[in-house]
C-alpha positions in Angstrom: 9.0 0.9 17.7 9.0 -2.5 15.6 6.2 -2.1 12.6 3.7 -4.4 13.6 3.3 -7.1 10.6 0.1 -9.4 12.6 -3.0 -8.6 11.6 -4.4 -6.1 13.6 -7.4 -4.3 11.6 -10.5 -4.4 13.3 -12.7 -5.5 10.2 -10.5 -6.6 7.8 -12.8 -7.1 5.1 -14.5 -3.9 5.7 -11.3 -2.2 5.2 -10.8 -4.0 2.2 -14.2 -3.0 1.2 -14.1 0.6 1.4 -10.6 0.6 -0.3 -12.1 -0.9 -3.4 -15.1 1.8 -3.1 -13.0 4.9 -2.9 -11.0 3.5 -6.1 -14.4 3.6 -7.8 -14.8 4.9 -10.9 -11.4 6.8 -11.1 -8.9 7.2 -13.6 -5.3 5.3 -13.1 -4.3 8.8 -12.5 -6.8 10.0 -9.9 -6.5 6.4 -8.3 -2.6 6.7 -8.2 -3.4 10.2 -6.3 -5.8 8.6 -3.9 -3.0 5.9 -2.9 -0.1 9.2 -2.5 -2.8 10.9 -0.3 -3.7 8.0 2.2 0.1 6.4 2.9 1.1 10.2 3.3 -2.5 10.4 6.0 -1.3 7.2 7.5 2.4 8.1 7.5 1.4 11.2 9.3 -0.6 8.9 12.1 2.2 6.3 12.7 4.5 9.2 12.6 7.7 7.4 13.9 10.2 7.5 11.1 11.9 4.4 12.5 8.4 2.5 12.0 7.5 4.1 8.5 11.5 3.1 7.4 10.8 -0.4 8.5 7.2 -0.1 6.2 9.1 0.8 3.1 11.6 -1.8 3.3 9.0 -4.6 3.9 6.7 -3.4 0.7 9.5 -2.7 -1.0 11.2 -6.5 -0.4 8.2 -8.0 -1.6 7.1 -6.1 -4.6 8.9 -7.2 -7.8 11.4 -5.6 -10.0 10.8 -4.2 -13.0 13.6 -6.3 -14.6 11.4 -9.5 -13.4 8.2 -7.6 -14.7 9.9 -7.2 -17.9 10.8 -10.9 -18.2 7.7 -12.2 -17.1 5.1 -10.2 -18.4 1.2 -11.2 -17.3 -0.4 -13.1 -19.5 -2.9 -11.2 -22.1 
């Protein structure tokens, strides 16, 4: 099975709104913990390690490297 990277959400705007709402009023640490729990719940739902590895690789390839962030900091 391959990772589906095409839009597949029934209601993407509703999901985005729910995700933002879930993080509302959380501390940065609590927000990170929520993200970790969500990733683990969704990984369990997907189940197939081959698909999860594809997702990890895709997410990693689109993330800036620490050296990129340090050499190009966001403006204040």
